[in-house]
Structure formats: structure tokens, C-alpha cells
ROBADREN-464351 format. One record per residue: residue in three letters; x, y, z of N, C-alpha, C, O in turn. Coordinates in steps of 0.05 Angstrom, whole numbers, plus 32768, in hexadecimal, padded with zeros to 4 digits. Layout:
AlaXYZXYZXYZXYZ;...
END
This chain:
Met87C77EAD849E87D27EC9849D87E77EBC84AA87E27EA784B7;Thr88037EC884A9881B7EC384B988247EDF84CC88217EF784C7;Ser88307ED384E488387EE384F288477EFB84EC88447F1184F7;Leu885D7EF484D588617F1184C888577F2384BC885C7F3B84BE;Arg88407F1284A6882A7F2A849B88177F3D84BB88147F5684BC;Arg880E7F2A84CE88067F3584E1880A7F4784E987F97F5884EE;Gly88217F4984EC88337F5D84FA883D7F7084F3884D7F7E8500;Gln882F7F7784CB88387F8C84C988247F9B84AF88287FAE84A0;Leu880C7F8884B487EF7F9184B787F07FA384CD87EB7FBB84CB;Ala87F87F9684E387F07FAA84F787FD7FBE850487F57FD18512;Gly88177FB684FC88257FD784F488267FF284E3882E800984E6;Leu88167FDD84CA880E7FF184BB87F8800384CB87F8801A84D5;Ala87EB7FF284C987BE800284D787C4801184F687B2801B8504;Ala87DE800E84FC87EE8021852187F38036850D87E08045850F;Ala87FF803B84FE880B805584EE87EE806984E387E6807F84EC;Val87E2805884CE87C7806884C587B7806E84E087A9808284DC;Leu87B5806984ED87A5806E850887B88087851387B2809F8512;Phe87D0807E851E87E18099853387E480A9851D87E380C08524;Gly87E780A7850187F480BB84E587D180D384E587CD80EB84E7;Cys87C280BB84E087A680D584E787A280E484FD87A280FD84FC;Ser879E80DA8510879980E3852F87A680FF852D879E81158531;Ala87BF80F4852587D78115852787C38123851A87B4812D852B;Thr87BC812884FF87AF813E84F4879C81488506879C815E8511;Leu878C81388507877181498514877F8155853687728167853F;Ile8790814F854187888151855C879B81728556879881868565;Ser87B38172853987BC818B853D87A581A4852F87AE81BA852C;Thr8787819E8529876F81AC8528876781BB8548876181D3854A;Val876781AE8558875F81B68575876D81B78589876981B185A0;Thr878E81C78576879A81BA8599879C81DA85A687A981DA85BA;Gly879281F0859F8784820985B38770820A85B08766821C85A4;Thr875E81F185BE874881F185CD875681EB85EF874A81F28603;Gly877281DD85F0876D81D9860C878E81D5860B879C81D685F6;Ser879B81CF863087B081D9863087BA81C1862A87A781B1862C;Ala87D781B0861F87DF819C861387DA818B862087D081788614;Leu87DE8188863A87E08171864C87BF816E865A87BB815F866E;Ser87AD817C864E879181688654878A8169863B877C8155863C;Ile878781718620878E815E85FD879981428610878F81358622;Ala87B3813F860387BE8128861587B98117862287C581028624;Gly87A381208631879C8107864C877E80FB8640877580E48641;Leu877181178634875E81118629875F80F58615875280E1861A;Leu876F80F98601877780E585EF878180D68600876C80D2860C;Tyr879180C9860B879580B38614878280A586248786808D8629;Ala876480B78633875380AF8642874080A8862B87328094862C;Gly874080B5861B873A809F85F68739807A85FC872D80668604;Ala8753808885F28765806B85F6875A80558604874E804285FA;Thr8761805C86288758804D863487388048863987338037864B;Leu87208055862B870A804A862787068036861386F480248615;Ala8718803885FE8716802785EC8727801085EA87227FFD85DB;Leu8739801285F8873C7FF58605872B7FE1860687207FD285F6;Leu872B7FE7862687167FE9863987047FDB862A87037FC48632;Ala86F97FDF861A86E17FDB860586E67FCA85ED86D67FC385DD;Val87027FC285EF87147FB885D787117F9C85E5870E7F8685DB;Arg87147FA4860C871A7F85861886F87F78862286F17F628629;Leu86F37F80862186D27F79862586C77F74861586B17F6B861C;Val86CA7F7485F186BA7F6B85CE86D07F5885CD86CC7F5385B5;Arg86DC7F4F85D086E97F3B85DA86F07F2585EC86F77F0D85EA;Gly86EC7F3385FA86EC7F1B861E87097F0D861B871C7F14860D;Thr87087EF8862D87197EDC862987217EE1861787137EDF8603;Arg87367EE7861587507ED885FA87687ECA860487747ED18618;Ala87707EB585F387897EA68601879D7EBA85FB87A27EBD85E4;Glu87AD7ECB861187B17EDF861787CC7ED4862E87C97EC3863F;Thr87E47EE2862C87E77EE6864587E97EF2865988017EF4865B;Pro87DF7EFF866F87DC7F14867B87F67F158681880A7F068684;Ile87EF7F32868488047F488699881A7F3686B388067F2E86C0;Arg882F7F2C86C088337F1E86CD88457F3A86EB88477F5286E8;Arg884D7F2F86FD88527F428709886A7F42870F88747F4A8723;Glu88757F3886FD88947F4386F388987F5A86DF88AB7F6986DD;Asp887A7F5886CF887D7F6C86BE88707F8A86C488657F9986B4;Trp88757F8C86DB88667FAA86E4887F7FBA86E4887B7FD186DB;Pro888F7FB786EA88AA7FD686E688B37FDA86CC88C07FEE86C7;Ala88AB7FC286B688AB7FCE869A889C7FD28695889D7FDA867D;Leu887E7FD586A388737FDC8690886F8001869C886F8015868F;Gly886A7FFD86BE8880802286C48889802886AF887F802F869A;Ala889C802786B688B180318698889F80308681888E803F868C;Leu8896802C866F888C803B8658887B8046865C887F805B8650;Thr88608048866C88518054867888628071867A88608085866C;Leu8871806B868E887D80868694888F808F8686889780A6868A;Leu889A807F867088AE809986588899809A8644888E80B08640;Gly888E808086358882808A861C8859809A8623884B80A58613;Gly885380968639883C80A58645883780C68651882780D98650;Val884A80BD865B885680E1866A887480F0866488768107865C;Val888580E3866A88A280E98659889C80F18646888F81058647;Gly88A180E6862C889E80EC86148889810E860E889081258608;Pro886980FF8616884E8115861088608137861A886A8148860B;Val885F81378635886C814F863A888A8159863F889181678653;Ala889D8150862A88B5814B862088A78164860788A8817D8605;Leu889C815085F98890815785E0888A817285E6889C818285E2;Val8871817B85F2885A819585F7887681A78600887E81B485ED;Leu888581A98618889981B6861D88B181C1860988BC81D7860A;Gly88B781AB85F688C481B885DA88BB81C685CD88C381DD85C9;Leu88A481BA85C2889681CC85AB888F81DD85AE888981E88598;Ala888581F385CC8886820B85D3889A821A85CC8895823285C7;Arg88BF820B85C788CF821C85C888E0821785AC88F7821F85A6;Leu88C78204859C88D38201857988C78208856488AF820B8566;Pro88D1820C854C88BC821B853988AF81F7852588B681E08522;Ala889C8205851D888881DB851588A181C9850A88A781B2850F;Ala88AD81DF84F788C981CE84DC88D581BC84E988DB81A584E4;Ser88D981CE850288FC81BC851488EE81A3852388FA818E851E;Ser88DE81A0853088CB8193854788C6817D852A88D18167852B;Ser88BA8183851788AA816B850688C78160850188C981498509;Leu88E0816B84F688FC815984F289008153850C891381448509;Leu88FC8154852889098144853288F88135853E88FE812E8555;Leu88DE812D853388D3811E854688D78107853688C680F48538;Asn88E68105852988F180E5851B890580D78513890A80CA84FF;Leu891480E28534892580D1854C891A80C58557892980B58564;Glu88FD80C2855C88F180B4856388F68091856288FB80818574;Ala88EF808D853E88FD8071853089118077852589128073850C;Val892980858532894380858531894D807F854D89658079854D;Phe89408080856589488073857B893A805F857E8942804E858D;Thr8926805C85718921803785768928802485688928800C856F;Leu892F8032854B893E801C8540895B801B8551895C80038559;Ala8973802A855989868028855E897E801D857C8993801C8589;Ile896E801785898973800E85A589637FF8859E89627FEC85B4;Ala89587FED859289537FD0858389627FC7858389657FB98598;Val897C7FC5856D89977FC2855B89A77FB1857389AB7F9B857B;Leu89AE7FD1857889C67FD4858E89C37FCA85A289D97FC585AD;Leu89AC7FC385B0899F7FC485C589917FAE85D489997FA185E7;Gly89797FAC85C489677F9585C089767F7D85B2896E7F6985BF;Arg89897F74859D898F7F5F858D89807F5D8576897A7F4A8568;Glu897C7F6C8576895D7F688559896A7F70853D896C7F888539;His89707F65853089757F63851589607F6E84FF89487F6E84F8;Leu89837F7D84F6896E7F8C84D889797F8B84C089897F9D84BC;Gly89747F7384A489917F77849789937F90848389807F9F847E;Arg89A67F91847A89A27FA48465898F7FAF845589907FC78453;Arg89797F9F8442895A7FA68443894F7FBB845389447FD0844C;Gly89547FB0846A893E7FB78482894A7FD38487893E7FE98484;Leu89677FCE848F896F7FF18483896D80018478896D8019847E;Val89687FF1845989678006843D89528016844C8954802D8453;Ser89327FFC84528916800A8454891980238475890F8039847C;Ala89298013847F892E802D8495892F804A84978926805C84A5;Leu894480468478894D8066846F893F806D8461893D8085845B;Leu892F805A845989208069843B8908806D844588FB80748431;Thr88F4806D845E88E9806B846A88ED808A847288DF809D8469;Met88FF808C8483890B809E849D890780C2848B88FD80D88490;Ala891380B98479891580CA845D890F80D7844C891880E8843D;Gly88F080C8845388DB80D2844888D480E6846F88DB80FE8474;Ala88CC80DA847A88BF80EF848788CF8104849288C6811484A2;Val88EA8104848A88FB8128848B88EE8138847288E2814E8472;Leu88F3812B846088EA8133844688CD8145844D88CD815D844C;Leu88B681368455889F8138845F88A081508470889381638467;Ser88AD8155848788AB8161849C88B28182849588AB819684A2;Glu88C88184847688D28194847088E181A8849488DE81BF849C;Gly88EE8193849C88FA819884B1890F81A784A9891E819F8496;Ser891681CB84BD893281D584C7893481D084DD892281C884EA;Leu894E81D584E7895681E285108956820185028968820D850E;Ser894D820F84F28959822A84F18944823A850A892B82398506;Gly894B8243851B893F8246852C8935823785488923823E8558;Ala894382258547893D8218855F894E821C8579896582248576;Ser8943821685948956821285A9895B81FE85AC894D81EB85A8;Ala897781FF85B4898881EA85C8896F81D385D4896C81BB85CD;Ser895F81E585EB895281DF85FE893781C485EF893081AD85F5;Gly892F81DB85DA891981D485D3892081B585C0891281A185BF;Cys893781BA85B38945819E85A2894C818B85B78947817485AF;Ala8955818B85D48959817E85EB8939817685E98936816285DC;Leu8924818185F18913817585F68905815B85E488FF814385E5;Ile8904817085D488F6815485B58902813685BF88F9812385CB;Ala8921813E85AF8937812D85B7892B811585CE892980FE85C8;Leu8926811E85E68918811486048903810585FE890480ED8602;Ala88E7811285F488DA80FF85F288D980F285D888C380E885D6;Thr88EB80EA85BC88F380D685AE88FA80C085C788E880B085CD;Leu890F80BF85D2891880BB85DD890D80AC85E4890C809785D7;Ala890180AF85FA88ED80A6860788D3809185F688D1807985F9;Trp88C7809D85EA88BF808785D288D4806E85CE88D1805685CC;Gly88E1807885CE88FA806985B888FE804885C78903803385BC;Ile88FA804C85DE8908803F860588EE8038860188ED802185F8;Asp88D18048860688B9803B85FF88B1802785ED88A5801485F7;Asn88B6802985CE88BB801785C488C27FF685C788B37FE385CB;Asn88DA7FF885C488EA7FE385D888E27FD885F288EC7FC285F7;Ile88D77FE185FF88D07FD7861C88B97FC3860F88BA7FAB8610;Ser889D7FDA85FC888E7FCC85F788907FAF85EB88807F9E85F3;Gln88A37FA985D888AC7FA085CF88B07F7F85E388AD7F6785DC;Arg88BA7F8E85FE88CB7F71860D88A97F63861188A27F4D8609;Leu889C7F73861D888C7F6C862588767F69861288637F6B8622;Ser88697F6485F4885F7F5B85E088507F4B85E588387F4F85E2;Leu885C7F2D85EF88547F1A85F388357F14860188227F0685FB;Arg883B7F258616881D7F2C862888087F36861F880C7F45860B;Asp87F87F34862587D37F43861087DE7F65860D87E87F718620;Pro87DB7F6D85FC87E97F7A85F687D07F9485F387D47FAC85EE;Val87AA7F8085FA87997F9A860287A17FA3861D879E7FBA8625;Gln87AD7F8D862D87A97F98863D87BE7F9E864D87BC7F9E8666;Ile87DC7FA7863987F77FB7863B87E87FC9863587E37FD98646;Ala87E17FCA862387DB7FEB861287C38000862A87C38019862F;Thr87B07FEC863587A07FF6864687A680048663879B8018866C;Cys87B57FF6866D87C67FF8868187DA8016867F87D880268692;Lys87E9801A866B87FE8022865887EB8044865387F48059865D;Ala87C98046863E87BF805D864687B58069865C87B38081865E;Ala87AA80508677879D8066868887BB8071869487BF8089869A;Gly87CA8063869687DA806286AC87EB808786A287F3809886B2;Ala87EC8089868487E880A0868387DC80B9867F87E680CF8683;Ser87C080B3867487A280BF867887A880D2869687B080E98697;Leu87A180C186AA87A180CB86C187A680DB86D3879880E986E1;Pro87C880DA86CF87DC80F386D787DC810C86CF87DD812286DB;Met87DC810486B287DA811E86A087BA813186A687BA814A86A6;Leu87A0812186AB878D812986B48788813286CB8776814286D2;Leu879A812486DA879E813086FF87A7814D8702879C815F870F;Leu87C4814E86F087D6815F86F387CC817186E287D6818786E8;Ala87B2817586C187B0819286BD8790819B86D0878181AE86D3;Leu8791818286D88777819086EF878381A48710877681B5871C;Leu8790819E871487A381AB872C87B581C2871987BF81D68724;Leu87B781BF870887C381D286FA87B581E786EF87C181F986E3;Gly879F81E586F1878981FA86E6878C81FC86C98789821486C1;Asn878F81EE86B9879781ED86A1877B81DF868C876D81CC8691;Ala877C81F18676876081FD866E875E81E4865E877081DB8651;Phe873A81D48664873181C08656872781BA8639870E81BC863B;Pro872C81B58623871D81C5860A86F581BB861B86ED81AA862B;Pro86E981D1860B86C581C8860E86BE81AE860486CC81A285F3;Ile86AF81A9860C869A8183860886A5817F85EA86B9817385E3;Pro868F818E85D8869A818285BF86B2817485B486B3815E85A9;Val86CA818985B986DD818585B286F0817085C58706816785BE;Thr86E1816B85E186E8815585EF86E2813B85DD86F3812B85D6;Leu86C8813A85D886BE812685D586CE811B85BC86D0810285BE;Ala86D7812385AB86E88123858F86FD811E8593870981128581;Leu870B812685AC8722811585B4872A810185C6874180F985CA;Leu871280F785D4870D80DB85D2870D80D085BD872180C385B8;Gly86F880D185AB86FC80C38593871280B78587871780A1857E;Ile872780D9858B873880D9857A874E80C8858A875C80BB857C;Gly875380C785A5876580BC85B28761809685AE8774808685B0;Ala8743808F85A88736807C85B4875080638593875F80508594;Leu8743807B857A8755806B85698772806C855E8785805C8558;Gly876C8089855F879C8085856187A98085856D87C180878567;Tyr879F8083858B87B0808685A787AA805A85A887B98048859F;Gly8792805A85B68789804385C78788802985A88794801485AB;Ile877D802C859587838015858487A08018857487A380068563;Ser87AD8022857687C68038856D87D88019857C87DE80018579;Ile87DA8029858987E7801E85A887DA7FF3859F87EF7FE5859D;Trp87CD7FE8859D87C97FCF85A187D27FBD858A87D87FA58589;Leu87D17FD1857787DC7FC9855B87F47FCA855E88007FB5855C;Asp88057FE2856588287FDB856B88307FCA857D88457FBE857F;Leu88167FCA8591882A7FB2859488237F9D858F88297F8F85A2;Leu88197F91858188147F69856F882F7F76855988407F678550;Ala882F7F8F855488447F97853F88607F8D8546886C7F7B853B;Leu88687F9B855B88797F9B856E887B7F7B8579888E7F738585;Arg88647F6C857388697F498581887C7F3A857288907F2D8576;Tyr88647F44855188727F338544888B7F41852A88947F31851A;Leu88907F53852A88A47F66852488BE7F64853388D17F5B8526;Gly88C17F6A854C88D57F75855788CA7F89855288B57F8A8545;Ala88DC7FA4856088E27FBE856988E77FD2854A88D67FE0853F;Ala89087FCB854489117FCE852F88F67FD4851088EB7FE78507;Arg88F87FB9850B88E07FBF84FF88C37FC984FA88B97FCD84E4;Glu88B97FCD851188A97FDA8516889E7FF5851788887FFD8512;Ala88B78003852088C98016851388C6802984FD88C5804184F8;Val88C5801184F188CF802084D288B0802384C488A8803684B5;Leu889E800A84CD8880801584C68873802B84C98866803A84BA;Phe8879802B84E78872803985038879805984F5886D806C84FE;Ser888E805D84E08894807784D48892807984BC88A3807E84AB;Thr8878807484BA886B807584A3884D809184B0883D809D84A3;Ala8852809084C68837809684CC883A80C284C2882980CC84B4;Pro884B80CE84CA884980EC84BD884280EB8498884180FD8486;Phe884080CD8498883A80DC8478881F80CB846E881480CB8458;Val881980BF848487FB80B4848687E680D1849287D080D58489;Gly87F280E184A587F280F684AA87E3810F849E87CD811984A0;Ala87F98113849288058125847C87F18118845B87E781268449;Leu87F1810A845C87CF80FD844487B98104844E87AE81188445;Phe87B080F68461879980FE8470878D811D8470877781268468;Ser87A8812A8480879A8146847187998152845E878F81688460;Val87A2814984438793814F842A877F814B842A876F815D8427;Val87798133842B875D811F84258754813884338751814F842C;Val8750812A844D873181368459872F814B845E871981548459;Leu87498164846C87558180847587598194844B875981AB8443;Arg875B81818442875B8192842B877181A6842A877181BD8423;Glu877D819D842F879D81AD843287AD81A7841787A78191840C;Ser87BF81B7840C87C881AF83F787E1819F83F787F3819D8408;Leu87DD818E83D587EC817983D7880A817F83CB880A818983B5;Ser8828817783DA8840818D83D48856817883D0885A816083D3;Thr885F818683CA8873816E83B48882815F83C88888814783C5;Pro8888816D83DC88A1815B83F48889814483F3888D812E83E8;Leu886C814B8401885C812F8407885B811D83F18858810583F5;Leu885E812A83D4885A810E83C78881810083BF888080E783BC;Leu8897810A83BC88A8810483CB88AF80F083DE88BF80DE83DB;Ala88A280F783F188A280E48411888C80CE840A889080B6840F;Ala887980D48400886980B483F0887880A483E28874808C83E4;Gly889280AE83CE889A809D83CA88A9809083DA88A4807883DE;Leu88BD809D83E588D8809183FB88C68081841088D080708420;Met88B68084840E88A6806784328893805B841E8883804A8427;Ala889280618406887B80478400888F803483F38883802183E8;Ala88AB803283F088CB802683E688D2801A840288D980038408;Gly88CF8033841588DB8030843088C1800B843488C87FF78441;Val88B5800D842E889B7FFE8440889D7FE2843388A27FCC843D;Ala88967FEA8413889F7FD4840788AE7FB9840588A77FA28404;Leu88CF7FCB840688E57FB6841388E37FA9842988ED7F93842D;Leu88D47FB7843E88D47FAB845888BD7F99844F88C77F83844D;Leu88AD7F99844C88917F83844C88A97F5F842E88AD7F46842E;Arg88AC7F6A842788BC7F51841588DB7F4C842088EC7F3D8415;Glu88DE7F60843B88FB7F53844388FD7F38844A88F97F328462;Gln89047F27843989117F078442892E7F06844D89447F0F8446;His89247EF5846889417EF3847D89427ED58482892F7EC9848C;Ser89527ECE847D89507EAA848B89717E988488897D7E968473;His897B7E8F849E898F7E85849F89967E6E84B189977E7584C8;Leu899A7E5C84AE899E7E4C84C889A97E5684E389C17E5284E9;His899B7E5F84F189A07E6B851089947E4F852289867E3D8518;His89A17E518545899A7E3C855389947E4D856E89A27E5E857A;His89787E43857389607E46858589697E4485AB89607E2F85B4;Glu89747E4F85BC89717E4185D4895F7E3585DD894C7E3685CE;Pro89597E2085FB894B7E1C860989457E33861689527E428624;Leu891E7E33860689187E54862188FB7E47862588EE7E368619;Gln88F57E59863D88D47E4C863C88CD7E6E864688DB7E82864A;His88B27E688647889B7E88864F88847E7A864188867E648638;Ala88697E8C864188557E90863F884C7EA3862A88517EBB862D;His88427E9C861688297EB285FC88227EA085F2882B7E8985EE;Arg880C7EAF85EC87F47EA685D688077E9F85BC88197EAE85B4;His87FE7E8185AE88117E7785A087F87E62858B87E17E5E8595;Arg87FE7E56857187E37E47856688007E33856988187E368563;His87EE7E1B857687EE7DF8857C87E47DEF856187D17DFB8558;Asp87EC7DE1855787E57DD5853C87EB7DB8853D88017DB08534;Pro87D57DA2854987E07D7E854187DE7D7C853287D37D67852E;Arg87E37D90851287E37D78850388037D7C84F888137D6984F5;Ser88087D9384F488257D9A84FE88337DB68501883C7DC984F5;Gly882D7DAA851E883B7DCC852E88547DDE852088667DD68511;Ala88507DF6852C88687E00851F88897DF8853688897DF3854E;Pro889C7DF8852788AE7DEF853388BC7DFE855788C87DF4856B;His88B37E17855188BE7E1D855E88A37E1A857D88A87E1D8594;His88937E17857688787E07858F887C7DF08591886E7DE985A4;Glu88897DD8858788877DBE8585888C7DBA85A788A47DB585AC;His887D7DBC85BC888C7DB985DD886C7DA785EB88557DA585E3;His88787D9E85FD88697D8F860A88487D9B861588427DB28613;His883A7D8C861D881D7D9C862888127D8F863588137D778630;Asp88077D95864788037D89866787DE7D85865F87D17D998658;Pro87D57D73866187BC7D6F865887AA7D8B865C879E7D948648;Glu87A97D988677878A7DAC867287A47DC1866087997DD78663;Asp87B97DC7865387B67DCF864287AF7DD0862A87B27DE28619;Leu87A27DB58629878F7DAB860087717DB1860A875D7DB185FC;Ala87727DB9862B874C7DA68635874A7DC0861A875C7DCB860D;Gly87267DC2861787167DCD8610871D7DD385F2870A7DE085E9;His87317DCE85E1873E7DCA85CC873B7DB185BC87427D9B85C4;Pro872E7DB8859E872A7D9C859A87457D90858587557D9C8576;Pro87427D79858C87627D638587876D7D5E8568877F7D508560;Asp87597D73855A87647D67853C87667D86852887647D8B8510;Arg87697D96854087607DBB851D87737DCB8531876E7DCA8549;Pro87807DD3852C87927DEB853887857E05854387747E14853A;Phe878F7E04855687877E168574878F7E2F8577879D7E338563;Trp878F7E48858787A07E64859487967E5285AC87807E4985B0;His87B77E5085C187AC7E5685D787CD7E5B85E387E07E5C85D3;Val87D27E5F860687E17E68861187E87E54862F87D67E49863B;His87FE7E54863488147E42864A882A7E468653883E7E498644;Glu88297E46865E88507E3E866088617E2E865E88697E1E866F;His88697E308647887B7E13863288977E15862F88A07E2C862E;Arg88A27E08862F88BC7E05862988C37E00861388BB7DEA8609;His88DA7E1885FD88E37E0785E388FB7DF985EA890A7E0285FB;Arg89017DE085DD89177DD485DF892E7DE685C389297DF585B0;Glu89477DDB85D089577DE485BF895A7DE0859D89587DC98596;Leu895E7DF3858B894E7DEB857089617DF3855F896B7E07856A;Glu896C7DEF854789777DED853A89657DF98519894E7DF1851A;His89697E07850389617E0484F0895A7E2384D8895F7E3B84DE;Ala89527E1D84C789537E3D84BC893B7E4784A7893A7E3D8491;His892A7E5884AD890D7E6484A689157E8884A589227E9584B5;Pro89067E90848989077EAC849288F07EB284AF88DB7EA784B7;His88FF7EC484B689027ED584D888FC7EF184D888FA7EFD84C2;Val88F87F0284F488F87F1684F489007F0A851388FF7EF4851E;Ser890A7F29851A89107F2B854588F57F2A855088EB7F3D855B;Asp88E77F10854D88E77F0D855B88E87F0B857B88FA7F188586;Ala88CF7EF7859188D47EF185A588EC7EE485A189007EE685AF;His88EA7ED1858588F77EAF858D89117EB3857D89207EA18579;His89167ECE8572892E7ECE855F893B7EE9856689387EFF855C;Arg894B7EE2857D89597EF3859189747EEA858989857EEE859A;His897D7EDF857289907ED4856789AE7EDD856D89AF7EE88584;Arg89C67EDB855F89E07EE3855989E57EE1853289E27ECC8525;His89EC7EF4852C89E87EFD85168A0C7EFE850E8A147F0684F8;
END
């Protein structure tokens, strides 16, 4: 499977898990405070990611380095604390329809930051795909800003902006071990929120609901964050945002199938728009002659002694190949330098393709 296809599948799987979790969370919001529920969700995510790390053991991935801690702290603060707290405060000031509509700003902010500041490229087909999926999300929300307060709109916009910045910072860190990054993010979000909920005397859900929230958080936040980091690694933040924007549709479809809610006309229309957008993105082919500047970094990559990928035809010290089969491809990680290269092939805005267009 190509890295492009791995990223697409990971992004869609992350959207499915998160979309289903949002629907389930909506059924238990009245059992505790917003802070305690959010803290429990991220606690479940932390436990799931620790279990994944235990089961997978040591694999060829680049661990977090000292220079990564500021970026990791920023994405944890923005995505795990500022975003959820602003969301909770905004939801208390807005009608449900207005908040659903404004939450679509996350994809807009992610795309804008990735393209305008992150030097990612989104061609005509990718742009049409983004417009179709976001149009489906807006239609699905049946949103209207009638009755919305300025402060509530500002808070929801702040939450989505925080998540948009978080997505782009996460993309920059995605060459590091994604399980380690996701674990640090989940733990860094859950502990402050749970502690704050205890200090403020907030109500916690009963034990059965607490266990359910831990389970929902394990899949909808923990595994979903891990998969989303893989999508960011292989696709870039702009294309990941398009795929992840299908999460509201997944949640709505899940509520129809599992919670027996009625099937509405907006849902069917949104399904058509989003399916068209995703299909267009999956079939996107962006190829042209481009120039690679010399680059030195470390990340997990595939070494093939028979026909190496042009992006990873680099020097190996004996210890880099120790313990690996000499005649078969394998995955490994080490510090390596990419030579200057000019060629043409299909590509997306991953870490090796941030060139001018």
C-alpha cells in the first residue's frame, strides 16, 4: 500500500471514530460538568494510547526530541485546553444550530493556515473537493446564526481556530512517533481538566457513565488522534482537513443507524456532496517537475535494497543496517541527508514536498 493510500485510509478512519464518538457523547452530556466529561474522554484516550504503545512494543519511529517540546506544548494547550474550554463556554451562549454551523470553521482555518502559511499546495480538484465536503457539513448542520450572541460566536471561532493551528502544528511533528505525540497530547489535556474540575467542585458522571466515557474517549479521541497524525504525515494538513470534515456526516449517519433517529433530506443531500468531495480527493493526481533542496532529518522510512525510493537514496552507516535482511525491504529510522534532486511524479504536500508551485 502506498503512503498516499495509507494516509487517506487513516484520515477516513479517524473521521469515522470521531464522528461516532460525538454522537455517543451527546447522549450523556447531562450526567456531569463539561470539564469532567472532557477530562474523562481524554483520560480514556491516554489509557488507549498507552495500551497501543505496550502492544506494539518498540518500532522504528523517531521519538520526540528536546526541540519538539515547545511545539508539543503549544498543540496540547491549544487543541486540548483552549479549544475544549472555548467550545464549552460558546455552546452555553448559542443555539445548537448556530454552534453546529460555526464548528465547520475548523476545516476552513486548517486549510487556510496550511495553504497560506504552511506552503501546502491544494490544486483545483482539491479545492473543489474541500468546497463540496464543507458544503455538505454546512447543509448537515442546518445552521442559522439567528439568535446567536457575538460572544458565543467569538468563542466558537476561537475554539475552531485553536484546533486549526493545532492541526498544522501536529502536521509539522508528524514525522515523530505518532503514538508518543498523541499520548502526550491526551495526557496533557486530561490531567489539567480533571484537576480543574475537582478544584471547582464540578459534578462527575456516575460510575457506569464514567466507564462508558473512558471507552468512547479511547476510540473517538485516542485511536482517532493517532490515525489523524498518520493522515497528517502522509497527506499534509489541507487534505487531512477535507477528509476529517466528513466526521459530522458519520455522526449523523451513526445516530440514524444506532440511535434510530429519523433519516432527513439534508442528511441525504449532505451525503451526496461529501461522497463526491471525498471521491474527488481520492482520485486527485498532482504531478509536475519539482526541485528538492538538500534536507537532513530523521523519520521512519522504507529501505529497499533492490529499488530504493528516490527520496530515500541516501548514505547508510553499518549500524543503520545492522540486524536487517540485506536483500529484502524493511522499515527503519535514522538521521539521514537527502541529496538535491529534481524529478516529476505524483505527490501531495508531505514533509518532502513543500516546494514552490
